[in-house]
N, C-alpha and C positions, 0 to 999 in steps of 0.2 A: 512433487505433491502425492503425499503419500490419504489411497482412497480405501476407504470401508462402509461398509452397509449397517446399516443405522441401529441393528441391535447389538453388532459388537463401540459401535460408537459409546450409544449406550453404557456398555456396559462396564467403559477407561476412561467417559466425561470429563471426571476432574484430570486428573493423566496427559488427558490432551488438552485440556488447557492451558493448562501448566504449560506440554510439552511449546501452544502452538505461540504464547507470551515469549514464551524465551527460547526457539528458535525463527519467526517467521516468515514456515514454512503452514503454508494453507494446507486445510486437512478436505478432500471429496467424499462426504457422506452422502449415497447410494439408497434412493427410497424406491415405497412399490413404486411410488408420482410422480418419482423425479428425484434426483440432487441439493444437493448443499454446499454449498461453502464453506468454511470454520476459515475467519478469519480473527486475528487479537483486535481488539480496540483502534490499539498504534496504530497499526496498519488501512485499516479501518478509513480509520479522517483525516489518517494522509489520502487516499482513493480521492475520495469526497475534496478533498481541499488542492487538490491535481484539475480536478472534472470542472469545481469553480469557476479554479485559472487559466484552463483550456479554456473556458465559456465567453471569456473575456474580451474582445478581440482587440483592445488596447493595451491591459495588461497583455498577456501572449505576444507584442509583438514588444514590446518594455523590454519582457525578460530577455524574450530571441536576440533580441541589439543588442545585449547590456552581455548575452552571454558572449556574442564576437566582438562583442569588443577588445582589441589587447591593455591585460593590465594597466601596462607602462600610459596607459591614456585614463585612468579611475583614480591613480594615483599623485595625491598635490604631494611638487618638491617641495621641501622647506625649505632649501639651501641655495 
C-alpha cells in the first residue's frame, strides 16, 4: 500500500484516482489528525457486500456449505 501525506496527494489527486481504479491498490493519505484510505468505488462496494453477507447468518452458512460441496454434487447428469 502506498503511503503519502495530504499535500502530496492533493498535488497528484487525478493521477491517484486513476491509479487506484486501475490497480485496485489502496493509498494511505496521512494528515495531522489521522489517516484516510483511498480505495476505488468498486472495491468499496465489494467490501460493503462482503460485510453485509457476513452479517446474515443464514446466508453465511449457505455460502460456506456451498464452498465445501463437491462439484459432482452440484451438477446434474443429463445422460
